C-alpha positions, 0 to 999 in steps of 0.5 A, a space after each residue: 554205767 554201772 548200776 546198784 540196787 541197795 537199801 539205806 535208812 530203811 529205804 530201797 533205791 536204784 543208783 548209778 556208781 560214780 567214778 568216786 563210789 558215790 551213789 547217784 539215786 535214780 529219781 523215783 521208786 522204780 526197780 532196776 527191772 522196771 527200768 529195764 522193762 521200760 527201756 529207759 535205764 540209759 536215760 534214768 541213769 544219765 539223769 542221775 549222774 547229773 543229779 547230787 550223789 548220795 551215800 558212798 557204796 560202802 555205807 549202804 547195804 547192797 541188794 541183788 541189782 535185780 530180781 530176775 524174771 527167770 533164771 537159765 543157768 548154762 554149762 559152757 566151760 569144757 574144763 568144768 565138765 571134766 571135772 565136776 563129772 568126775 566128781 559128781 558122776 564118776 564119769 570122765 571126759 566130756 560127752 560128745 552131745 555137750 558140744 552140739 548145743 549150749 545146755 542150760 537148765 532153769 533155776 529158782 528166781 525166788 532164792 536170789 541173794 545179793 553181795 554180802 547176804 548170808 547164805 544158809 546151808 541147804 537142809 540135809 546138805 553135807 557138801 556145799 559148794 559155790 560156782 563162779 560164774 557171769 550172767 547176762 541180763 535181757 534188756 529186750 524181749 526177743 524170740 527165734 533170735 540169730 546170734 547177730 540179733 542177740 547182742 542187742 537184747 543184752 543190756 548188761 552183765 553181773 557176778 553169779 554164784 550158783 550155789 550147789 549142794 553136791 550131795 543132794 545134786 549127785 542123788 537126784 540126778 540119778 533119776 534123770 531130770 537134772 539138778 533140782 533141790 541141790 540148785 534150788 536154795 541160793 543164787 547170788 547176783 552182784 555187786 552191780 549191773 554193768 551195761 554191756 557198752 562198758 565191757 566191750 573193750 574186752 571183746 576178743 576177735 572171736 566175740 568173746 569177753 576176756 575177763 579175769 575171773 578169780 574165786 577165794 575161800 576165806 581169803 585163799 585163791 582157789 580158782 583163776 580162769 578168763 571168761 573168753 574160755 567159754 565155748 559159746 558167746 553170750 550172744 549164742 547163748 541168748 539165741 539158743 534160749 530164744 529159740 522157739 520161745 521168749 527171752 523177756 526183760 529181766 531174764 538172767 542167763 549164767 555162763 556156767 562155771 568156769 574151769 581151773 578151779 571155778 568151783 570146788 567140785 572140779 577140784 575134788 574131781 581132778 585131785 581125787 579127794 575133797 580139798 579144799 573141803 566143802 563149805 560150812 558155817 563161817 566160810 566166806 566165799 569172793 568171786 571177782 569178775 574183771 570189769 564187774 566187781 567183787 561178789 562176796 558171801 558168808 555161809 551160815 547154818 540153814 533150817 533143819 531137814 523136814 523128813 519125808 516118807 519114801 515113795 510108795 510102790 504102788 499096786 498099779 490097780 486100774 479102774 
């Protein structure tokens, strides 16, 4: 099933999308996260499909399909690592340590945007970028899972755009704490949550989902890849995320950015110049994932930068 969260006539609702694009509202006022947490998503969807259809999906404002409990963003594509390291850090190749585990960082669950939402330029940034990813959504709590167990904990998938202020990212990563404000102001999810069973026909012999990925800027294709070029499966990523801790319903795990133009920074690193140029107000980015849908957003001006003083060099007195 394909689930959408939407606003129509000043009311927010969750619905299943029928084959004709009509929305079948789920009874009650529960969010998708609440349905997932309660373990009743499939039952609620089946009940909704048996009822009368509501408006067509084109007649409503789509919202983010869910409000995540947390967002872990991985980096699982070698080609992306190669290109972005060259662009952001001036380094080349892939570090040997990258191959030892599916590295991730936590990003901001309070800065989630939906399909067609405007994306403000982060304050102080002049080098805004998109990142084409797919996200797995956790449906059941688990801890210290094996990859074989982890598949039962994935309820579905959605398209994920990790908006990135490359100039802020490059400066702050010199401190050694990873991306912070460079990734803090916008993550877009949507257009739908597609249940895991819907994508099983795309699974290859190694356990990867062979989905075609396409990135467009202002209607021009800038990137194409396959999700199966990941170096770890989603099941392996979930197992790693659960190591020594919990994954809980509503957690979102991003695949990391695909290669071959999954973001502008990769292209800049390979070409040695910023072509296409960084994103600015008026630019529209559309990310399409086979079997899931298209996530489209337009960049708009953001807030003015509020300046801060430089850090004080202290005397280091002791009591």
